[in-house]
C-alpha positions as a printed Julia matrix, in Angstrom:
119×3 Matrix{Float64}:
  85.86  103.75  124.6
  85.88  100.06  123.76
  86.86   98.05  120.72
  83.23   96.95  120.3
  82.19  100.61  120.05
  84.48  101.22  117.07
  83.46   98.99  114.15
  86.32  100.28  111.97
  88.88   99.24  114.58
  87.17   95.85  114.93
  87.21   95.34  111.16
  90.89   96.29  110.97
  91.8    93.96  113.82
  89.99   91.09  112.06
  91.75   91.89  108.76
  95.17   91.99  110.45
  94.44   88.67  112.15
  93.52   87.05  108.81
  96.49   88.62  107.05
  99.07   87.59  109.65
  97.46   84.26  110.64
  97.6    85.41  114.27
  94.31   85.24  116.15
  92.63   88.39  117.41
  92.86   87.06  120.95
  96.63   86.59  120.55
  97.01   90.12  119.15
  95.13   91.44  122.19
  97.1    89.28  124.61
 100.32   90.31  126.3
 102.44   87.63  124.63
 105.84   88.66  123.31
 106.19   86.02  120.57
 107.68   87.79  117.56
 104.85   86.93  115.14
 102.27   88.25  117.63
 104.24   91.43  118.32
 104.53   92.04  114.56
 100.77   91.54  114.11
 100.07   93.83  117.08
 102.32   96.56  115.64
 100.53   96.3   112.29
  97.13   96.5   114.0
  98.13   99.54  116.07
  99.61  101.32  113.06
  96.67  100.63  110.72
  94.01  101.45  113.31
  95.74  104.75  114.06
  96.1   105.53  110.34
  92.52  104.63  109.46
  90.68  106.06  112.48
  92.91  109.07  113.25
  92.73  108.18  116.96
  95.79  109.19  118.93
  98.53  106.6   119.47
  97.7   106.44  123.17
  93.97  106.01  122.46
  94.67  103.12  120.08
  96.94  101.33  122.53
  94.44  101.82  125.38
  91.68  100.57  123.07
  93.65   97.36  122.52
  94.43   97.04  126.22
  98.08   98.13  126.23
 100.0   101.05  127.7
 101.39  103.98  125.78
 104.82  102.39  125.4
 103.31   99.79  123.02
 102.06  102.57  120.77
 105.38  104.4   120.92
 107.22  101.19  120.04
 104.86  100.43  117.12
 105.12  103.99  115.81
 108.92  103.99  115.96
 109.58  100.44  114.7
 106.86  100.27  112.06
 107.49  103.85  110.96
 111.14  102.99  110.34
 110.08  100.04  108.18
 107.84  102.27  106.12
 110.76  104.54  105.26
 111.59  101.87  102.65
 109.61  102.67   99.46
 108.81   99.03   98.71
 107.48   98.38  102.21
 105.5   101.63  102.09
 103.87  100.46   98.84
 103.05   97.07  100.4
 101.55   98.79  103.44
  99.44  101.09  101.26
  98.24   98.06   99.25
  97.22   96.35  102.49
  95.36   99.48  103.63
  93.62   99.71  100.25
  92.54   96.08  100.6
  90.67   97.04  103.78
  88.21   99.12  101.79
  88.17   96.91   98.69
  85.43   94.35   98.12
  86.09   91.05   99.87
  88.98   89.13   98.37
  88.13   86.07   96.34
  88.77   82.83   98.2
  91.64   81.93   95.86
  93.38   85.3    96.02
  96.0    86.43   98.48
  96.1    89.79  100.21
  99.14   91.95   99.46
 102.19   90.92  101.44
 103.9    93.21  103.92
 107.09   91.93  105.45
 107.54   93.02  109.04
 111.03   92.68  110.46
 110.81   90.52  113.54
 113.31   90.34  116.36
 116.48   88.76  115.15
 116.57   90.84  111.95
 114.75   88.41  109.63
 112.02   89.37  107.18
């Protein structure tokens, strides 16, 4: 299975890249910069949620090992325990199926805690 074979995963990856201002190639790279890791976690979580692929299938699809999926599931899942962040995440997911955003509008914001504890 490849990313090209799953248009929904491709669309989600592109949306996450636009939303986080991190390029798709950076998300798919092995870099550990905090903004890239946060974007990668969001991509893994949304792709798994939207496609119902297993965590290991999603991480393999993006070129990572199972530990990346486990980390995303644990870290991002903990963030979503907060009701406000859960609502922001659901708004982002809803925007994936909504008509294209107007050029002057902003997608809903989801704050991902990056290493160091900031938001």
